[in-house]
DRENDO-1510 file (C-alpha; in Angstrom, 1 decimal, always signed):
<recs>
REC; n; res; u; v; w
REC; 1; MET; -21.1; +135.3; -52.3 .
REC; 2; ALA; -18.2; +136.4; -55.0 .
REC; 3; ARG; -15.7; +137.9; -53.4 .
REC; 4; ILE; -15.6; +141.8; -54.4 .
REC; 5; GLY; -12.3; +143.2; -54.3 .
REC; 6; ALA; -10.2; +145.7; -56.5 .
REC; 7; HIS; -6.5; +146.4; -57.5 .
REC; 8; MET; -4.6; +148.0; -55.3 .
REC; 9; SER; -1.5; +149.8; -55.6 .
REC; 10; ILE; +1.5; +148.7; -54.1 .
REC; 11; ALA; +3.2; +152.5; -53.2 .
REC; 12; GLY; +5.4; +152.0; -50.4 .
REC; 13; GLY; +6.1; +148.4; -50.3 .
REC; 14; VAL; +3.7; +145.6; -51.3 .
REC; 15; ALA; +2.5; +145.3; -47.6 .
REC; 16; ARG; +0.8; +148.8; -48.1 .
REC; 17; ALA; -1.6; +147.2; -50.8 .
REC; 18; VAL; -3.1; +145.1; -48.0 .
REC; 19; GLU; -3.5; +148.4; -46.0 .
REC; 20; ARG; -5.4; +149.9; -48.7 .
REC; 21; ALA; -7.5; +146.9; -49.5 .
REC; 22; VAL; -8.6; +146.7; -46.3 .
REC; 23; LEU; -9.4; +150.5; -45.9 .
REC; 24; HIS; -11.8; +149.7; -48.7 .
REC; 25; GLY; -13.4; +146.9; -47.6 .
REC; 26; CYS; -12.1; +144.2; -50.1 .
REC; 27; GLU; -12.5; +140.6; -49.9 .
REC; 28; ALA; -10.1; +140.0; -52.7 .
REC; 29; LEU; -7.1; +141.7; -53.9 .
REC; 30; GLN; -4.7; +142.5; -57.1 .
REC; 31; ILE; -1.7; +143.9; -57.3 .
REC; 32; PHE; +1.7; +144.4; -59.5 .
REC; 33; THR; +4.7; +143.2; -57.7 .
REC; 34; ARG; +6.9; +145.3; -59.5 .
REC; 35; SER; +6.8; +148.4; -61.5 .
REC; 36; THR; +5.0; +147.9; -65.1 .
REC; 37; ARG; +7.3; +150.4; -67.0 .
REC; 38; GLN; +10.7; +148.8; -66.9 .
REC; 39; TRP; +12.0; +145.1; -67.5 .
REC; 40; ARG; +14.3; +145.1; -64.6 .
REC; 41; ALA; +12.4; +144.4; -61.0 .
REC; 42; ARG; +13.3; +145.6; -57.7 .
REC; 43; PRO; +14.0; +142.5; -55.6 .
REC; 44; LEU; +11.5; +141.6; -53.0 .
REC; 45; PRO; +13.5; +142.0; -49.6 .
REC; 46; PRO; +12.4; +138.8; -47.3 .
REC; 47; ASP; +11.3; +141.4; -44.4 .
REC; 48; GLU; +9.1; +142.7; -47.0 .
REC; 49; VAL; +7.5; +139.6; -48.1 .
REC; 50; ALA; +7.2; +138.7; -44.7 .
REC; 51; ALA; +5.3; +142.0; -43.8 .
REC; 52; PHE; +2.9; +141.4; -47.2 .
REC; 53; ARG; +2.1; +137.8; -45.5 .
REC; 54; ALA; +1.4; +138.7; -42.4 .
REC; 55; ALA; -0.9; +141.7; -43.5 .
REC; 56; LEU; -2.6; +139.5; -46.0 .
REC; 57; ALA; -3.3; +136.5; -43.3 .
REC; 58; ARG; -4.4; +139.3; -40.6 .
REC; 59; SER; -7.0; +140.9; -43.2 .
REC; 60; GLY; -9.0; +137.7; -44.0 .
REC; 61; ILE; -8.4; +139.0; -47.4 .
REC; 62; LEU; -8.6; +135.8; -50.2 .
REC; 63; PRO; -7.5; +135.5; -52.4 .
REC; 64; ALA; -4.8; +138.0; -53.7 .
REC; 65; VAL; -3.4; +137.8; -56.9 .
REC; 66; ALA; -0.9; +139.5; -59.4 .
REC; 67; HIS; -1.2; +141.3; -62.6 .
REC; 68; ALA; +1.7; +140.7; -64.9 .
REC; 69; SER; +3.7; +143.6; -66.1 .
REC; 70; TYR; +2.1; +145.1; -69.8 .
REC; 71; LEU; +5.4; +145.2; -71.1 .
REC; 72; ILE; +5.5; +140.9; -71.5 .
REC; 73; ASN; +4.5; +139.5; -74.9 .
REC; 74; LEU; +4.5; +135.6; -74.8 .
REC; 75; ALA; +3.2; +135.9; -78.7 .
REC; 76; THR; +6.1; +137.4; -79.9 .
REC; 77; ARG; +8.7; +135.8; -82.7 .
REC; 78; ASN; +10.9; +138.8; -82.0 .
REC; 79; PRO; +13.9; +136.9; -80.3 .
REC; 80; VAL; +15.2; +139.9; -78.3 .
REC; 81; LEU; +11.6; +140.8; -76.9 .
REC; 82; ARG; +10.7; +137.0; -76.2 .
REC; 83; GLY; +14.0; +136.6; -74.3 .
REC; 84; GLN; +12.6; +139.3; -72.0 .
REC; 85; SER; +9.2; +138.4; -71.9 .
REC; 86; LEU; +10.2; +135.4; -70.7 .
REC; 87; ALA; +12.5; +136.2; -68.2 .
REC; 88; ALA; +10.0; +138.9; -67.1 .
REC; 89; PHE; +7.1; +136.3; -66.6 .
REC; 90; GLY; +9.1; +133.7; -64.5 .
REC; 91; GLU; +10.3; +136.4; -62.0 .
REC; 92; GLU; +6.4; +137.4; -62.2 .
REC; 93; LEU; +5.7; +133.7; -61.1 .
REC; 94; ASP; +8.6; +133.8; -58.7 .
REC; 95; ARG; +7.3; +136.8; -56.9 .
REC; 96; ALA; +3.7; +135.4; -56.6 .
REC; 97; GLU; +5.1; +132.4; -55.3 .
REC; 98; ALA; +7.2; +134.0; -52.6 .
REC; 99; LEU; +4.3; +136.3; -51.7 .
REC; 100; GLY; +1.4; +133.6; -51.3 .
REC; 101; LEU; -0.6; +134.6; -54.4 .
REC; 102; LEU; -2.9; +132.3; -56.0 .
REC; 103; GLY; -1.1; +133.2; -59.3 .
REC; 104; VAL; -0.6; +136.0; -62.1 .
REC; 105; VAL; -3.1; +136.9; -64.6 .
REC; 106; VAL; -1.1; +137.7; -68.4 .
REC; 107; HIS; -2.2; +139.1; -71.7 .
REC; 108; PRO; -1.4; +136.4; -73.7 .
REC; 109; GLY; +0.4; +139.0; -76.0 .
REC; 110; ALA; +0.4; +140.4; -79.8 .
REC; 111; CYS; +1.0; +139.1; -82.7 .
REC; 112; THR; +3.3; +141.4; -84.2 .
REC; 113; ASP; +4.3; +139.0; -87.1 .
REC; 114; GLY; +4.0; +135.8; -88.4 .
REC; 115; SER; +0.2; +133.8; -88.0 .
REC; 116; GLU; -2.4; +133.8; -85.4 .
REC; 117; THR; -2.0; +130.3; -85.2 .
REC; 118; GLU; +2.0; +130.6; -84.4 .
REC; 119; ALA; +1.3; +133.2; -82.2 .
REC; 120; LEU; -0.6; +130.9; -79.8 .
REC; 121; THR; +1.5; +128.3; -80.2 .
REC; 122; LEU; +4.6; +130.6; -78.9 .
REC; 123; VAL; +2.1; +131.6; -75.9 .
REC; 124; ALA; +1.8; +128.2; -75.2 .
REC; 125; ASP; +5.3; +127.0; -75.6 .
REC; 126; ALA; +6.2; +129.9; -73.2 .
REC; 127; VAL; +3.7; +128.7; -70.7 .
REC; 128; ARG; +4.7; +125.0; -71.2 .
REC; 129; GLY; +8.3; +125.9; -70.4 .
REC; 130; LEU; +8.3; +128.3; -67.4 .
REC; 131; LEU; +5.7; +126.2; -65.9 .
REC; 132; LYS; +8.5; +122.8; -66.0 .
REC; 133; GLU; +10.9; +125.2; -64.7 .
REC; 134; ARG; +8.8; +125.7; -61.3 .
REC; 135; ARG; +7.4; +122.0; -60.8 .
REC; 136; ARG; +7.3; +122.4; -57.4 .
REC; 137; GLY; +5.4; +126.0; -57.6 .
REC; 138; LYS; +1.7; +126.0; -56.6 .
REC; 139; GLY; +0.9; +129.2; -58.3 .
REC; 140; LEU; -1.1; +129.7; -61.5 .
REC; 141; VAL; -1.1; +131.1; -64.9 .
REC; 142; LEU; -4.3; +133.2; -65.3 .
REC; 143; LEU; -4.7; +133.9; -69.0 .
REC; 144; GLU; -6.5; +136.9; -69.3 .
REC; 145; GLN; -9.3; +136.9; -72.1 .
REC; 146; THR; -8.5; +140.1; -74.4 .
REC; 147; ALA; -10.7; +143.1; -76.2 .
REC; 148; GLY; -9.1; +142.1; -79.4 .
REC; 149; GLN; -7.8; +145.3; -80.1 .
REC; 150; GLY; -5.2; +145.5; -82.6 .
REC; 151; THR; -3.1; +142.3; -83.1 .
REC; 152; SER; -3.7; +141.0; -79.6 .
REC; 153; VAL; -4.5; +137.2; -79.0 .
REC; 154; GLY; -6.7; +135.8; -76.7 .
REC; 155; HIS; -9.8; +137.8; -77.4 .
REC; 156; SER; -12.3; +134.4; -78.1 .
REC; 157; PHE; -12.4; +131.2; -76.0 .
REC; 158; GLU; -11.0; +129.1; -79.0 .
REC; 159; HIS; -7.7; +131.2; -78.6 .
REC; 160; LEU; -7.3; +130.2; -74.8 .
REC; 161; ALA; -8.4; +126.8; -75.4 .
REC; 162; THR; -5.7; +126.4; -78.0 .
REC; 163; ILE; -3.2; +127.9; -75.5 .
REC; 164; ILE; -4.1; +125.5; -72.7 .
REC; 165; ASP; -4.1; +122.7; -74.8 .
REC; 166; ARG; -0.9; +123.4; -76.6 .
REC; 167; ALA; +0.6; +123.9; -73.3 .
REC; 168; GLY; -0.2; +120.3; -71.9 .
REC; 169; GLY; -3.4; +121.0; -70.3 .
REC; 170; SER; -1.6; +121.6; -66.9 .
REC; 171; ARG; -3.8; +122.2; -63.7 .
REC; 172; ARG; -2.0; +125.2; -63.3 .
REC; 173; ILE; -3.4; +127.0; -65.8 .
REC; 174; GLY; -6.6; +129.1; -65.5 .
REC; 175; VAL; -8.5; +132.0; -67.2 .
REC; 176; CYS; -9.4; +135.4; -66.0 .
REC; 177; LEU; -12.5; +137.0; -67.8 .
REC; 178; ASP; -12.6; +140.6; -68.1 .
REC; 179; THR; -16.6; +142.2; -68.4 .
REC; 180; CYS; -15.1; +145.1; -70.5 .
REC; 181; HIS; -13.0; +142.9; -72.7 .
REC; 182; LEU; -15.6; +140.2; -73.1 .
REC; 183; LEU; -18.1; +143.1; -74.4 .
REC; 184; ALA; -15.5; +144.6; -76.8 .
REC; 185; ALA; -14.9; +141.2; -78.1 .
REC; 186; GLY; -18.6; +140.4; -79.4 .
REC; 187; PHE; -19.7; +138.4; -76.2 .
REC; 188; ASP; -23.2; +139.6; -75.6 .
REC; 189; ILE; -23.3; +139.7; -71.6 .
REC; 190; VAL; -25.6; +142.6; -71.1 .
REC; 191; SER; -28.9; +140.5; -72.2 .
REC; 192; ALA; -29.9; +137.8; -69.8 .
REC; 193; ARG; -29.9; +135.5; -73.1 .
REC; 194; GLY; -26.7; +136.3; -74.3 .
REC; 195; TYR; -24.9; +136.4; -70.8 .
REC; 196; GLU; -26.2; +132.5; -70.6 .
REC; 197; ALA; -24.9; +132.0; -74.2 .
REC; 198; THR; -21.7; +133.2; -73.2 .
REC; 199; PHE; -20.9; +131.4; -70.3 .
REC; 200; GLU; -22.3; +128.0; -71.8 .
REC; 201; ALA; -19.7; +128.7; -74.5 .
REC; 202; PHE; -17.0; +128.7; -72.2 .
REC; 203; ASP; -17.9; +125.7; -70.6 .
REC; 204; ARG; -18.4; +124.3; -73.9 .
REC; 205; VAL; -14.8; +125.4; -75.4 .
REC; 206; ILE; -12.8; +125.6; -71.9 .
REC; 207; GLY; -14.3; +124.4; -68.9 .
REC; 208; LEU; -15.8; +126.4; -66.0 .
REC; 209; GLU; -13.3; +124.8; -63.7 .
REC; 210; ARG; -10.6; +126.7; -65.4 .
REC; 211; LEU; -12.3; +130.1; -64.3 .
REC; 212; ARG; -10.5; +131.4; -61.4 .
REC; 213; VAL; -11.0; +135.4; -61.3 .
REC; 214; PHE; -13.2; +137.8; -62.9 .
REC; 215; HIS; -12.1; +141.7; -63.7 .
REC; 216; LEU; -15.4; +143.6; -63.2 .
REC; 217; ASN; -14.9; +147.1; -65.4 .
REC; 218; ASP; -17.9; +148.6; -67.4 .
REC; 219; SER; -16.9; +149.4; -71.0 .
REC; 220; LYS; -16.6; +152.9; -72.4 .
REC; 221; LYS; -17.0; +151.4; -76.2 .
REC; 222; PRO; -20.0; +149.2; -77.4 .
REC; 223; LEU; -20.5; +145.8; -78.1 .
REC; 224; GLY; -18.0; +144.3; -81.0 .
REC; 225; SER; -15.9; +147.6; -80.5 .
REC; 226; ARG; -12.6; +145.5; -80.0 .
REC; 227; VAL; -11.7; +148.3; -77.8 .
REC; 228; ASP; -10.9; +148.4; -74.2 .
REC; 229; ARG; -12.0; +151.3; -72.6 .
REC; 230; HIS; -12.4; +150.7; -68.7 .
REC; 231; GLN; -15.8; +153.0; -67.4 .
REC; 232; HIS; -17.3; +152.8; -63.9 .
REC; 233; ILE; -19.6; +150.1; -62.9 .
REC; 234; GLY; -23.2; +151.0; -64.2 .
REC; 235; ARG; -21.7; +154.2; -66.5 .
REC; 236; GLY; -21.0; +152.6; -69.0 .
REC; 237; GLU; -22.4; +150.0; -72.0 .
REC; 238; ILE; -22.4; +147.0; -70.1 .
REC; 239; GLY; -24.5; +148.5; -67.4 .
REC; 240; LEU; -25.8; +147.8; -63.5 .
REC; 241; PRO; -28.4; +144.4; -64.4 .
REC; 242; ALA; -25.4; +142.5; -66.1 .
REC; 243; PHE; -23.4; +143.1; -63.1 .
REC; 244; ARG; -26.3; +142.2; -60.9 .
REC; 245; ARG; -26.6; +138.8; -62.8 .
REC; 246; LEU; -22.9; +138.3; -62.3 .
REC; 247; VAL; -22.3; +139.2; -58.8 .
REC; 248; ASN; -25.3; +136.9; -58.0 .
REC; 249; ASP; -24.1; +133.6; -60.0 .
REC; 250; ALA; -23.8; +130.4; -57.9 .
REC; 251; ARG; -21.5; +129.3; -60.1 .
REC; 252; PHE; -19.3; +132.2; -59.2 .
REC; 253; GLU; -19.9; +132.4; -55.6 .
REC; 254; ALA; -16.5; +131.6; -54.5 .
REC; 255; LEU; -14.7; +133.7; -57.2 .
REC; 256; PRO; -12.4; +136.7; -56.9 .
REC; 257; MET; -14.2; +139.7; -58.7 .
REC; 258; LEU; -11.9; +142.7; -59.2 .
REC; 259; LEU; -12.4; +146.5; -60.0 .
REC; 260; GLU; -9.7; +148.2; -62.8 .
REC; 261; THR; -11.8; +150.9; -63.0 .
REC; 262; PRO; -10.4; +154.6; -63.2 .
REC; 263; LYS; -9.1; +155.9; -59.9 .
REC; 264; THR; -9.1; +159.5; -58.7 .
REC; 265; GLY; -5.4; +159.7; -59.4 .
REC; 266; GLY; -2.5; +161.6; -58.1 .
REC; 267; ARG; -2.8; +160.5; -54.9 .
REC; 268; THR; +0.4; +159.1; -53.2 .
REC; 269; GLY; +1.8; +158.6; -49.5 .
REC; 270; ALA; -0.1; +156.9; -46.7 .
REC; 271; PRO; -2.9; +154.7; -47.5 .
REC; 272; GLU; -6.5; +156.4; -47.9 .
REC; 273; VAL; -9.5; +155.7; -49.7 .
REC; 274; ASP; -9.9; +156.1; -52.7 .
REC; 275; PRO; -13.7; +157.6; -53.4 .
REC; 276; LEU; -13.9; +156.3; -56.9 .
REC; 277; ASP; -12.7; +153.2; -55.6 .
REC; 278; ARG; -15.3; +153.6; -52.7 .
REC; 279; MET; -18.0; +154.2; -55.0 .
REC; 280; ASN; -17.4; +151.2; -57.6 .
REC; 281; LEU; -17.2; +149.0; -54.6 .
REC; 282; GLU; -20.3; +150.5; -53.0 .
REC; 283; THR; -21.9; +150.3; -56.1 .
REC; 284; LEU; -21.2; +146.1; -56.4 .
REC; 285; ARG; -22.1; +145.5; -53.3 .
REC; 286; ALA; -25.5; +147.2; -53.0 .
REC; 287; LEU; -26.0; +144.6; -56.2 .
REC; 288; ARG; -25.5; +141.5; -54.2 .
REC; 289; GLU; -28.5; +139.7; -52.6 .
REC; 290; ARG; -28.6; +138.4; -49.2 .
REC; 291; PRO; -28.5; +134.7; -49.2 .
REC; 292; ARG; -31.8; +133.1; -48.1 .
REC; 293; GLY; -32.2; +132.4; -44.4 .
REC; 294; ALA; -29.3; +135.1; -43.6 .
REC; 295; GLY; -30.6; +138.3; -41.4 .
</recs>
């Protein structure tokens, strides 16, 4: 079955994210490895790295991925912002490698000036160069398909395929699909016919072997809105039948499906169960069909 999990806070140290994931019964995990509000990151002390890796191994949670800072824009032509983005994303990859993560999910970026074609080439150049500098690494660059809001690139499968191709087609480049982003970008994943057409197109343009992670979020906005607004599972424009179809799709049975739905908020300190995370995780688990012959 699909491995259902969520994004968890690293407040108190990265190992605390694993504790939070265990409390929620997660089978997969996503974290930020650093603050998303500033360019400079606090170094990860060796004892904190060791504690995280040990906690993850004990938990049985697999895989764990990082999400890159939203400050990063690999599509920009601005030399200062590009330099900051390359340095920050390189650091994201190094931190994920140290923590033993599958890879780093990253939004391709926004085309603030120049053409869309140039922006895609800039993203590809960044990815190719950063992976070349880390030849011995194992972590993946996981390009997240976007909602198409504003000048962001990566909302079409053709965009992602172009980036992968221009980056040299490395096997260390994968794709993360977000259900809210898919709907907002114009992919009908709600109807049975639209759902099949979406993944047939993905396989034709990119290849299902590149699909490594899902973000499961319902959408506050309708099909083709180009607006990225996450909603609780089953309470938005996507609805429960589409999520039932996805979590039971045999093509994706080993993939992590990670919630990024709204949290309760204002909760700090020791790990504890977030009622909204628990609600959404229980909703998804209830949609999974028991394998034949089980129990």
